[in-house]
C-alpha positions in Angstrom: -34.9 134.0 37.7 -34.9 131.4 40.5 -36.6 128.1 39.5 -38.4 126.6 42.5 -37.9 123.0 43.7 -41.7 122.7 43.0 -41.2 123.6 39.4 -38.4 120.9 39.1 -40.4 118.3 40.7 -43.4 119.0 38.4 -41.3 118.8 35.3 -39.7 115.4 36.3 -42.8 113.9 37.4 -44.4 114.5 34.0 -41.8 111.7 32.9 -44.2 109.3 34.4 -41.0 107.2 35.1 -40.5 104.6 37.8 -37.4 104.7 40.0 -36.5 101.4 38.4 -34.1 101.6 35.4 -33.1 98.5 33.5 -29.5 98.2 32.9 -29.5 94.7 31.3 -32.4 92.2 30.8 -31.7 90.6 34.1 -30.4 93.9 36.0 -32.4 96.7 37.3 -31.3 99.6 39.6 -33.6 101.6 41.8 -35.5 98.3 43.1 -34.8 96.0 46.0 -31.0 95.4 45.0 -28.2 97.8 45.6 -26.0 97.7 42.5 -22.2 97.8 43.0 -20.2 99.5 40.1 -16.5 98.7 40.8 -13.2 99.1 39.4 -10.0 101.2 38.9 -10.2 105.0 38.5 -8.3 104.8 35.4 -7.6 101.8 33.1 -3.8 101.4 33.1 -3.1 98.1 31.6 -5.0 94.8 30.5 -3.5 92.9 33.5 -4.6 95.5 36.1 -8.1 95.6 34.6 -8.6 91.9 34.1 -7.7 91.3 38.0 -10.4 93.6 38.9 -12.9 92.2 36.4 -12.4 88.7 37.9 -12.7 89.8 41.3 -16.0 91.5 40.5 -17.1 88.3 38.7 -16.2 86.2 41.7 -18.2 88.5 44.0 -21.3 88.2 41.8 -20.9 91.7 40.7 -22.3 93.1 37.3 -20.7 96.4 36.6 -17.0 97.4 35.7 -16.1 100.8 36.0 -12.9 102.4 34.7 -11.6 105.7 33.2 -10.3 105.7 29.7 -10.5 109.6 29.3 -9.5 111.3 32.6 -10.2 115.0 33.3 -7.4 115.6 35.6 -6.8 119.0 37.4 -3.1 119.2 36.1 -2.3 118.8 32.4 0.8 116.8 33.5 -1.0 114.1 35.4 -2.1 110.8 33.7 -4.8 111.4 31.2 -6.0 108.1 30.6 -5.2 105.6 27.8 -8.0 106.8 25.5 -9.2 104.4 22.7 -6.9 101.6 24.2 -8.6 101.8 27.5 -12.0 101.7 26.1 -10.9 98.5 24.2 -9.5 97.0 27.4 -12.5 97.7 29.1 -14.8 96.2 26.8 -12.7 92.9 26.3 -12.5 92.4 30.2 -16.2 93.1 30.5 -16.9 90.5 27.7 -15.0 87.9 29.3 -16.8 88.1 32.6 -20.3 89.0 31.4 -19.9 92.5 33.0 -21.5 95.8 31.9 -19.0 98.9 31.2 -19.4 102.4 32.6 -17.0 105.1 31.7 -16.9 108.6 31.3 -17.5 110.7 28.2 -15.4 114.2 28.4 -17.1 115.8 25.4 -19.3 115.4 22.5 -16.3 114.5 20.3 -15.8 111.3 22.5 -19.3 110.4 22.8 -19.7 108.2 19.7 -16.5 106.1 20.7 -17.7 105.8 24.1 -21.0 104.6 23.0 -19.3 101.9 21.1 -17.7 100.3 24.1 -19.7 101.3 27.0 -23.1 100.0 28.2 -23.5 103.2 30.7 -22.3 106.5 29.9 -20.8 108.6 32.8 -21.0 112.4 32.9 -18.6 113.7 35.4 -18.7 116.4 37.9 -16.9 118.8 36.0 -19.1 118.3 33.0 -22.6 118.6 34.8 -23.3 121.7 33.1 -21.6 120.9 29.8 -24.9 121.2 28.0 -24.0 120.3 24.5 -22.7 116.9 26.0 -26.1 116.6 27.9 -28.0 117.3 25.0 -26.1 114.7 22.9 -26.4 111.8 25.5 -30.1 112.9 25.7 -30.5 112.1 22.0 -29.2 108.4 22.8 -30.9 105.7 24.5 -27.8 104.6 26.5 -28.2 104.7 30.4 -26.5 107.9 31.8 -25.0 108.3 35.1 -25.0 112.1 35.8 -22.6 113.1 38.7 -23.3 116.2 40.6 -21.1 119.0 40.2 -18.7 119.4 43.2 -20.0 123.0 43.5 -23.5 122.7 42.4 -27.0 122.9 44.1 -29.5 120.1 44.1 -31.6 122.4 41.9 -29.0 122.8 39.3 -28.3 118.8 39.6 -31.9 118.3 38.9 -32.0 120.8 36.0 -29.0 119.2 34.5 -30.9 115.9 34.4 -33.7 117.8 32.7 -31.5 118.9 29.9 -31.2 115.1 29.2 -34.5 113.9 29.6 -36.0 116.8 27.5 -34.1 115.5 24.6 -35.8 112.3 25.0 -33.6 110.0 27.1 -35.1 109.1 30.5 -32.5 106.4 31.3 -30.7 108.4 33.9 -29.1 107.7 37.5 -28.1 110.7 39.5 -24.8 110.3 41.4 -23.9 112.2 44.6 -20.0 112.2 44.8 -19.6 115.1 47.3 -19.4 119.0 47.2 -16.7 121.4 47.9 -16.7 122.9 51.5 -14.6 125.1 53.7 -12.9 122.2 55.3 -10.2 120.5 53.5 -9.7 117.7 56.1 -11.6 115.4 53.7 -11.7 115.7 50.0 -15.4 116.9 49.9 -18.5 117.1 51.9 -20.4 113.8 51.3 -24.1 115.0 51.2 -26.1 112.0 52.2 -29.0 114.2 52.8 -29.0 115.0 49.1 -29.4 111.1 48.4 -32.6 111.0 50.5 -33.9 114.2 49.2 -33.4 113.7 45.5 -35.1 110.3 45.7 -38.1 112.2 47.0 -37.9 114.8 44.3 -36.9 113.0 41.1 -38.1 109.7 39.3 -34.3 108.6 38.9 -32.3 106.0 40.7 -29.5 107.6 42.9 -25.9 106.2 43.0 -23.4 107.4 45.5 -19.6 107.6 44.9 -17.9 107.5 48.3 -14.4 107.3 46.7 -14.3 110.7 45.3 -16.6 112.0 48.2 -13.9 111.0 50.8 -10.5 110.9 48.8 -9.3 108.7 51.6 -9.2 104.8 51.4 -10.2 104.3 55.1 -13.2 106.4 54.7 -14.7 104.9 51.5 -16.4 102.1 53.4 -18.1 104.1 56.2 -19.3 106.6 53.6 -20.7 103.7 51.5 -22.5 102.3 54.5 -23.9 105.7 55.2 -24.9 106.1 51.5 -26.8 102.9 51.4 -28.5 103.5 54.8 -29.7 107.0 53.2 -31.3 104.9 50.5 -28.8 105.0 47.6 -29.7 102.6 45.0 -26.0 101.6 44.1 -22.3 102.5 44.7 -19.5 103.6 42.4 -16.4 102.4 44.2 -12.8 102.6 43.2 -10.6 99.2 43.5 -7.1 98.7 42.6 -4.8 95.5 42.8 -2.0 97.7 44.3 -3.2 101.3 45.1 0.2 102.6 45.8 1.1 102.1 42.1 -2.2 103.7 40.8 -1.7 106.4 38.2 -4.6 108.3 39.5 -6.6 108.6 42.8 -4.0 106.3 44.7 -5.1 107.7 48.1 -8.7 106.7 47.8 -8.6 103.4 46.0 -9.6 100.4 48.0 -7.1 97.4 47.5 -8.5 94.6 45.7 -7.7 92.2 48.5 -10.4 94.1 50.6 -13.2 93.8 48.1 -14.8 90.7 49.7 -15.0 92.4 53.2 -16.2 95.7 51.6 -19.1 93.7 50.0 -20.0 92.0 53.0 -20.1 95.1 55.0 -22.3 96.9 52.6 -24.5 93.9 52.2 -25.2 94.0 56.0 -26.5 97.6 55.8 -28.6 96.8 52.5 -30.0 93.9 54.5 -31.0 96.2 57.4 -32.6 98.3 54.9 -34.7 95.5 53.3 -32.5 95.1 50.2 -29.6 93.1 49.1 -26.3 94.0 47.2 -25.7 92.5 43.8 
């Protein structure tokens, strides 16, 4: 049975929730500010993460992203540092007064991730991992739900419902690109979905131009397009030395370019009557 867009919209509107979500007492997402969530794809060491955290702090950023548990296509690829990675993220974030967003791969990881993270990320591969959605739905932590790379908008919104119907309405939706027939770019970055989902759901929408493009020199153009389309925040991969990155090296933005990246995105935000944190 096909569930119509109207059915989804009616269900989500019953939440009576605004598009603004409080991440910290002085930080909201979904309002006038565009939130930057920056950091490495994978936490590799304290030194690497500390360098990124310091740069975020200097730019006035508020959210440190980083993977401790990594769902890699190949079992031979770097899988993350696990608990040690979570400890590093929390230590660096506390030093610079930042929030932590990191991914929970499964229900078994959730208690540990909740202990160290301020925002729980549900990755693209887990968008329809329903036991995990139910579990985060029974918490009060903010959740960032990535669109599955082969999922429709309706399926994405229904995945959000799996969380919200369990009681947790602190949801952000994240567009990260979908698989297309042309492999010139890593994915097809669906900026139309950003505008559409903001019309059809009460949740803030974040864009991930790093995974969407898979190519460093395309990340900034995609980020600008996302903000112009109405994205409430960006999830961007930065690395002190991308050539040495243990995961997603080809899409990591060099840390030395962070200031210019922020400035470029802020110009687009200003044109839309917003500002970049």
